[in-house]
N, C-alpha and C positions, 0 to 999 in steps of 0.2 A: 747284669742279665737278670739276677734274681729280683732286683728292684723293678725293672721293666715288666717282668712277668707278673709281679704282684700288682702293679698298676692296671695291667690288662684284666686281671681278675677282680678289680674293684667293682662294686655294684653300680656305680655311676658311669663307668667307662663307656658303656654302650650309648647312654644318653648324651654324653659329651661328644662322641663321634657323630651321632645323628644330628646334633645341633650344629656342629662344624660343617657337616655336609650340606645342610639346609642353607646355612649362611653363605657358603661358597656358591651354591646353585643360584640363590636369590640375587646375590651380588653380580654374578655373571650375566644373569638375565636382565637385571636393571641396567647394566653397562652396555649390553649389546642391543636389546630389543627397542627401547625408546629411541636410541640414536638412529637405528635403521628406519623406524617409523617417521621420525622427524625429518630424516634425510629424504625419504620418499615423498612426504608432504611438501617439503621445500622444492623438490624437483618438479612435482606436479604444478605447484603454484608458479614456478618460473616458466614452465611450458605454457600455462594459461596466459600469463602476462605477455609472453612472446607472440602467441597467436592473436591475442587481443590487440597488440600493437599493429600487427599486419592488417587486421580488419579495420582498425581506426584509421590507418594511413589511406585506405581505399575509400571508406565511407564517411569519415568525419573530419579529417584534417583540413579539407578545403575551407571549412567554416570556422572550426575551433582552433586552428593552428597545428603545426606539426608536433608540438609538444604539449598540446592542451592548454596553451597560454591564452587562447582566445584571439579574436580579430574583430574587425568591423562587422563581420557577418555572423558572429556567434560568440557567446560569452566564454570566459575561462572555465575549464573543467577541473582545475586543480582544487582539491578539497571537497568536491561535491559528493564523493563517495559512491559505493557500489549501488546503493538503493536508488539514487537518482538515475543511474544508467539503466537499471532494471525496469524502472517505471517508464522512462521516456522511450526507450527502445522496445520494451515489452508491450507497450500500448500502441506502437506504430507511429508515435509522434515524431520520433527521430529514426532515421534521417528525415529532415523536414523537406517539404516540396520546394522547388526553386522559387516559385512565386508565393509569398506568404501573405495572409490576411492579418487581421488584428491579433490573432494568436494561432498557434499550431494545433490543428484538430487531431483527434484520435483517428487512426486509419489502420489498414491491414499491416500486420507485422511481417517484415521481410527477413528477419534473422531467426535462426533456431534458438532454443533456450540455451544450448551449449555455447553458441556463438555470443549470445548476450552475456553469459557468465564470463567468457573470455574478455569481452570488452570491459565488463565491470572490474575484472581483476586488473586490467591495464590502467584504467582510470584511478582505481584505488591506490595503485603504486605511485601515482603522481602526488598524492596528498591524502591524509586521513579524512574520512567523512562517514556518514551513516552507512551501516552495512545492511545487506538484504535481510529482512526479518524471516524468522522461522515460522512454521505453521503453529507452533505453540504460542507465538506472540499474537497472531491475528485470528486463530481458530475460535470457534464458539465455546469451547470448554471453559467453564468458570466465568463466563461473561454475564453482565447485568444489563438486560435490555432496557429496563426503565431508566437506569442511570445513564445509559448511552443516549436515550432520547433527550434527557435533560441537557447533557453535554452538547449534543448535536444542535439543539435549538438555541443554545447559548452562543456557540462558537462558529457554527457552519450555516445555519438556516438563512442568515441574511443574504447569502449568495446562492446557495444550492437549493433553497426552498426547504420547508420544514419536513418534507418527505424525500428529499434528495432528487427531485425532478429536474433541477438545474434552473438557471435564470439568467437574465440579461444584465450586463454591467455597462460601463461607460465606453464610448468611442468604439463600438462594435465588438467589444470583448464580452465574454460570457462565462458563467460557471457551468461546466458540463453536467449532464445527468449522471447520477451515480448508480443507475440501474444496470444490472448485469456486468458490473465491474468486479474484477478479481479482488477478493479481500486483501490479498498481498499488495496489490497496487494502491488500494485505498490507504493502507498503513504507510506505504512508501510516500504517498502524496502528503500525508500529514507530517512525515519526518522531514521531507525535503522542500515542500512549498513550491511546486512547479508553477511557472508562468505568473499569473496574477494572484495565486493563492499564498497566504502567509504560511510559514513553517510552524509546526507545533512540536518542538523537541520534548523530551521526557520531563524537562523542568516545567513545561507549560501543561502538557497533557501526558500523564504517565502512560506506561505500557498498558496497564489495566484500563485506563480511560480510553485508549485507542481501541482496545479489544471490545469494550462496551459499545462504542460508537458503531463499529463494524457490525456487531450483533444487532443493533437497532436498525441499521440500514437493511440488513438481511430480512428483518421482520416486517418492514414496511414496503418492500419492493413489489408487493402484490402477489407473491407466490406462496407465502406461508400464512398470511392472515387475511381474513375477509374484511370488507368495509362495513362495519356494523352501523355506521351512521347513515347508510343509504348511498345514493349516487355520489361518488367521490369527485366527479368532474376532473378526472386526471390528477387529482392531488396537487394542483398547481398553486394552492395557497388561499388564505382568507380574503385577500383583496380581490382577486379574480373571481372567486366563488361568490363573494358579496356583490360584486358588480353583476354577475349572472342573476342573482336573486332580485336585485333592483330592476334590471331591464325586463326580465321575463315575468317575475312576480308582480311588480307594480304595473307593467304593461298589460298583463292578463286582467288585473283588477280594473284598469281603465277600460279595457275592451268590454268587460262585463257590464260596467256602469253605462257605457255608451249604448250597449245592446238593450239594457233595461229601460233607459230613457227613450230610445227609439220605439220600443214596444208600447211604453206608456203613452207617448204622444200619438201613436197610431190608434190605440184603443180609445183615446178621448175623441179623436176625429170621427171614429165610427159611431 
């Protein structure tokens, strides 16, 4: 008893007790809280997958197969990832119309964002693929507009035109306009390569490159910058604008020349 009493009176006794109490409390919290949070997240994910599976069975399985394996009417969805679902369904391209043309156009969205997230969760469960980007990935913060313009003209302008107005492709296909398109969907399109578009993974265009391109498109969509070069003629490209110059510019010069010649001939007769 005397030894125990002496230890209690030791100057470091209170510190030791405090450290032991903190360690016990921290260990208990680390054991209980993360497990509870992980379990809650797992439950929410399982619920989203289950609800997404129900939505898929009603709106998608007739073309893409009951398990996403694909069919003669639709490609396999195994491994396309949540980003592809968010893009295709979030832009109204999917579900596609019964009678399709050369490609599926953008149209009115029929699902809510919550339902789109559930569909994306189910498709993601079939195989790993690109995830839905966060606002930090496609937002304007830290973007380089000039670099984005260089990247866009190098990789995208051949189809979408140098200001994103869109353009014709072969066999009735086309590159859609990028005006008024949600930045998230532009990022997802670069990730997944929908329809005729090639994909640009991070190994080809980094996350920062994608951010720069989106910032450039926001700058040239006609809302944030003025056309300092004069009439932009819709921004449809140098070929069309050059043709306009030849037809109307040269045509105007010919008309003036004819008028001058006619006036000169009339003056000589007088």
